[in-house]
N, C-alpha and C positions, 0 to 999 in steps of 0.2 A: 743096116745103116739107119741111124736115127736122124730124122729131119726135125728141125726147129721151125716153128712158125715165125714168120717175120711180122713184127709189130709195126704197123704204119701209124703215123701221126694223123690225127684228124685234120682236115683242111682248115686253114686259118681263115677266119672271117674278119674282114676289116670293117671297122666302124665307119659309117658314112662321114665324109669330111664335112665339117661345118661350112655353111655358105659364107661367103665373104661379107655379106650384109650383117649377119649376126655378130661376127667378130668386130666389125666396124662399130656397130651399135654398142657393144660391150666396152670397147675402147673409148668411145665418146662419153659413155656414162662415167667411166673411171676418170677421164680428163675433167669432166664437169665437177665431179666430187672433189678431185684434187684442187680445182680452181676455187671452189667454195671454201674448203679448209684453209687454203692459202690466204684468202681474203679475210676470213675470220681471225686467223693468226696475226695478220698484219694489223687489223683493227684493234685486236687485244693488246698488241705490243705498242701501238701508237698511243693508246690510252693508259699505258703502264699498269695493266691489270694482270695479276698472276692467274694461272690456271685455277688455283684454289679459290681465289676471290671470285672469279667468273663463275665457277661451279656453285659457290655459295649464293651468288646473285640470281642464278637461274634455277636454284634448288635441285641440283643433281650432285651426285658424289664426285669428288675430285678425281678419283681413279677412272670413273666412267667417262668423264669429260676428256681426260687425258687419252684414254683409249679411242674415243671418237675422233679427236683431233689427229691421232696417229693412224687412223684408218683401220683400227682393229675391231671397232664396234660401229654399228649404225645408230643414227640419232632419230628419235621419234619426232614427228612433225611439230607437236606442241612444244617440245624442248627447243627445236630449231627456231620456231617463231619467237619464243621467249628470249633466246640467245640473241637473235637479230635485234629485238627491241632493246635489250640491255646495252649492246655495243653500238646501237644506232646505225645499223647498216640497212 
């Protein structure tokens, strides 16, 4: 009689669950970033400034500013300060 060895799966190791505080902080940061972008967009539209014009005024690429405003890129502090000065926020 031929016996086959049974193959056992290794025990699964669960990753530690993130604490509720870190999730809350991450959510709060996201909400603050969304709030900032919303206010910048509102100020830009109130002043009838296109994204291309605003990008030109703060000396960044149009696509880069568009990505920043859509949450796909982060903005450098000096760019942010310049943007706030241009739109008077």
